[in-house]
C-alpha positions in Angstrom: 1.3 105.1 153.8 2.7 107.8 151.3 5.8 105.7 150.3 4.0 102.9 149.2 1.5 105.0 147.5 4.0 106.6 145.4 5.7 103.0 144.7 2.1 101.8 143.6 1.6 104.5 141.2 5.3 103.9 139.9 5.3 99.9 139.6 4.6 99.7 135.8 7.7 102.1 135.0 10.0 100.1 137.7 12.7 97.5 136.5 12.2 94.0 137.7 14.8 94.6 140.2 13.2 97.6 141.7 9.8 95.9 141.4 11.0 93.0 143.7 12.7 95.6 146.0 9.3 97.8 146.5 7.2 94.4 147.1 9.9 93.5 149.8 9.2 96.8 151.4 5.5 96.3 151.5 6.0 93.1 153.2 8.4 94.0 155.7 7.7 97.3 156.9 9.5 96.6 160.3 12.7 95.5 158.8 12.5 98.8 156.8 12.1 101.1 159.8 14.8 99.2 161.8 17.3 97.5 159.5 20.3 99.6 157.8 19.9 100.0 153.9 22.6 97.4 153.5 21.0 94.9 155.6 17.7 95.3 153.7 19.6 94.8 150.5 21.4 91.8 151.4 18.1 90.2 152.4 17.0 90.9 149.0 20.5 89.9 147.4 20.6 93.2 145.9 23.6 96.1 145.9 22.6 98.7 148.6 22.5 101.2 145.6 19.1 99.3 144.4 17.3 100.6 147.8 18.6 104.1 147.3 17.4 104.0 143.8 14.1 102.9 144.8 13.8 105.4 147.4 14.6 108.3 144.8 12.2 106.6 142.4 9.5 107.2 145.0 10.5 110.9 145.2 13.0 111.0 148.2 16.4 112.5 148.4 17.7 110.0 150.6 17.0 106.5 152.2 16.4 107.8 155.4 13.8 110.3 154.4 12.0 107.1 152.6 12.3 105.2 155.7 11.0 107.7 158.1 7.4 107.4 157.4 7.9 103.5 158.2 9.5 104.5 161.5 6.7 106.6 162.5 4.1 103.9 161.6 6.3 101.1 163.7 5.9 103.9 166.7 2.1 103.9 166.4 1.5 100.2 165.9 4.1 98.8 168.0 3.3 96.1 170.9 1.2 93.1 171.3 -2.8 93.0 171.8 -2.1 91.9 175.2 0.3 95.1 175.7 -2.1 97.5 174.5 -4.9 95.9 176.7 -2.5 96.2 179.6 -1.7 99.8 178.7 -5.8 100.5 178.8 -5.8 99.0 182.4 -2.9 101.6 183.5 -3.4 105.2 185.0 -4.5 107.0 181.8 -8.0 108.6 182.4 -10.4 106.8 180.5 -11.8 110.2 179.1 -8.4 110.6 177.3 -8.8 107.1 176.1 -12.2 108.1 174.4 -10.8 111.1 173.0 -7.5 108.9 171.6 -9.8 106.5 170.0 -12.2 109.0 168.4 -9.2 110.5 166.7 -8.0 107.3 165.5 -11.5 106.9 163.9 -11.4 110.3 162.5 -8.2 109.7 160.8 -9.4 106.4 159.4 -12.7 108.1 158.0 -10.3 110.8 156.3 -8.2 108.3 154.5 -11.0 106.9 153.2 -12.2 110.2 151.1 -8.4 111.2 150.6 -7.3 108.0 148.8 -10.5 106.9 147.0 -11.4 109.5 144.3 -14.7 109.0 142.7 -13.9 107.7 139.6 -12.1 104.7 141.5 -15.4 103.9 143.2 -17.3 104.0 140.2 -15.2 102.1 138.4 -15.3 99.4 141.1 -19.3 99.9 141.3 -19.4 99.1 137.5 -17.3 96.3 137.6 -19.8 94.6 140.1 -22.8 95.8 138.5 -21.7 94.1 135.4 -20.9 90.8 137.1 -23.2 87.8 136.8 -22.2 86.9 140.6 -20.2 88.6 143.1 -18.4 86.7 145.8 -17.9 88.4 149.3 -14.7 87.4 151.1 -13.4 88.3 154.3 -12.0 86.2 157.3 -11.1 87.1 160.7 -11.8 90.6 161.9 -12.8 91.4 158.3 -15.8 89.1 158.1 -17.8 91.5 159.9 -17.5 93.9 157.0 -18.0 91.3 154.3 -21.1 90.1 156.2 -22.3 93.7 156.3 -21.6 94.6 152.6 -23.1 91.4 151.5 -26.4 92.1 153.5 -26.7 95.4 151.9 -25.7 94.3 148.5 -28.5 91.7 148.4 -30.9 94.4 149.3 -30.2 95.7 146.1 -29.2 93.3 143.6 -29.6 89.6 144.9 -26.8 88.0 143.0 -24.0 88.0 145.8 -22.6 85.1 147.6 -21.1 85.3 151.4 -17.9 83.1 151.6 -17.6 82.3 155.3 -14.5 80.2 155.0 -11.5 79.8 152.3 -13.4 76.4 151.6 -16.5 78.1 150.4 -14.4 80.0 147.8 -12.9 76.8 146.5 -16.1 75.1 146.0 -17.6 78.6 144.2 -14.6 78.5 141.8 -15.5 75.1 140.9 -19.3 75.5 140.5 -20.0 79.1 140.7 -17.7 82.1 140.2 -16.2 82.2 136.7 -14.4 85.1 134.7 -17.8 86.7 134.4 -18.2 87.2 138.3 -16.5 89.2 140.6 -14.8 88.5 144.0 -14.8 91.1 146.5 -12.2 90.7 149.2 -11.6 92.8 152.3 -8.5 92.2 154.3 -6.0 94.4 156.5 -2.8 93.6 158.4 -2.0 91.3 159.6 -3.5 89.3 156.4 -4.8 85.8 156.8 -3.1 83.5 154.9 -6.5 81.8 153.7 -7.5 85.1 151.9 -4.4 85.6 150.5 -4.2 82.3 148.8 -8.0 82.3 147.6 -7.2 85.9 146.0 -4.1 84.1 144.4 -6.3 81.3 143.0 -9.1 83.6 141.8 -6.6 85.6 139.7 -5.2 82.4 138.2 -8.6 81.7 137.2 -9.0 84.9 135.5 -12.0 86.1 138.0 -11.6 90.0 138.4 -10.7 90.9 142.2 -12.0 94.1 143.8 -9.8 94.4 146.8 -10.6 96.9 150.0 -7.5 97.1 152.1 -4.9 98.9 154.0 -2.0 99.3 151.5 -1.6 99.6 147.8 0.9 96.8 147.9 -0.9 94.3 150.2 -1.1 91.1 149.2 -4.8 91.2 148.2 -4.2 94.2 146.0 -1.7 92.2 144.2 -3.4 91.3 140.9 -6.5 93.0 141.8 -8.6 94.6 139.1 -9.6 97.3 141.4 -8.3 98.4 144.7 -10.0 100.6 147.4 -7.8 101.7 150.4 -8.3 103.0 153.9 -5.6 103.5 156.5 -5.7 100.9 159.2 -5.4 102.5 162.6 -3.9 99.6 165.0 -2.8 102.0 167.8 0.5 101.4 169.6 1.7 101.1 173.3 -0.4 104.4 173.8 -3.4 102.9 171.9 -7.0 103.8 172.6 -7.9 100.1 171.8 -6.2 96.7 172.0 -7.8 95.9 168.5 -7.2 97.4 165.2 -10.1 99.7 164.0 -12.4 98.6 161.4 -13.8 102.0 160.9 -11.7 102.4 157.7 -12.9 99.1 155.8 -16.6 99.6 156.8 -16.6 103.3 155.4 -15.1 102.2 152.1 -17.9 99.4 152.1 -20.4 102.1 152.5 -18.9 104.5 150.0 -19.0 101.8 147.3 -22.5 100.4 148.3 -23.8 104.0 147.8 -22.1 104.2 144.4 -23.5 100.9 143.5 -26.8 101.9 144.3 -26.4 105.4 142.4 -25.6 103.7 139.3 -27.6 100.7 139.4 -30.6 102.7 137.6 -34.2 101.5 138.1 -33.6 97.9 138.7 -32.2 99.0 142.2 -35.0 101.0 143.0 -37.7 98.7 141.8 -36.1 95.8 143.8 -35.8 97.9 146.9 -39.5 99.1 146.5 -40.4 95.5 146.0 -38.6 94.2 149.2 -40.0 96.8 151.3 -43.7 96.0 150.3 -42.8 92.3 151.0 -41.4 93.1 154.5 -44.4 95.3 155.5 -47.0 92.7 154.3 -45.0 90.3 156.5 -44.6 92.6 159.5 -41.0 92.0 159.4 -40.2 95.2 161.6 -41.7 96.2 164.8 -44.1 99.1 164.5 -44.7 101.4 167.3 -48.3 100.8 167.4 -47.7 97.1 168.6 -46.2 98.6 172.0 -50.0 98.8 173.1 -50.4 95.1 172.5 -53.7 93.8 171.0 -57.0 95.6 171.4 -59.3 94.5 174.2 -62.0 92.4 173.2 -65.7 93.7 172.9 
């Protein structure tokens, strides 16, 4: 969301008071869209003028202008999963639902290219390539993306570990991950509390975090060494799906994997060649000539 992107760029320059207000805004987008400026300030024990200063620091002439993108986002994402599923069962034609879902997926794809310049991807790739070990963490819906990224990463490097549970990370913090490692975390709203807590522990222990997330002010981005972004397309009452899309997260992961391979040099090529030779010798993958079955005995 544009206001959050602007605030992220300004964070180092903001006063502690404005920084606290910016963090509250990120954690309470619904309240920002619905509450008056005065009520928001009261929740923070700040003067209303502070919220106006925050809006102007972000480049908006008024707080209403600052708040408008939050109101638009609320309109798009309102409703429970049950309500969205019920809407899918309503009178809208399935063809229209398919077009709507395709449009949401296209928006997510476009956001990845818009929000992640090549130098940001390469900085993440170099941090991962320079690590002694890479932990991959994603729980809930994000686990599928973490699993896919870990699988592909193992093909080109082999020093990754997939963390299925928060308890796995705690064990790695004690025995494996250290300041020479990297923790790659994937998460989007609603953020799993165990993931947020795990990231905070890693940061406290000096382990660099690479965050793939849907907001520059998301809780897993706070303290992360590198942040890659996508816009989550959760839909609203008129959504084409009951579930938030994973297209953005998966697309970021694939772009990052491509840059890791591109910057990994000869060791990446050599490892892939060795693996492919091993896979062929072991008959790992089905071949077309197997369809005919064994040759008849003579």
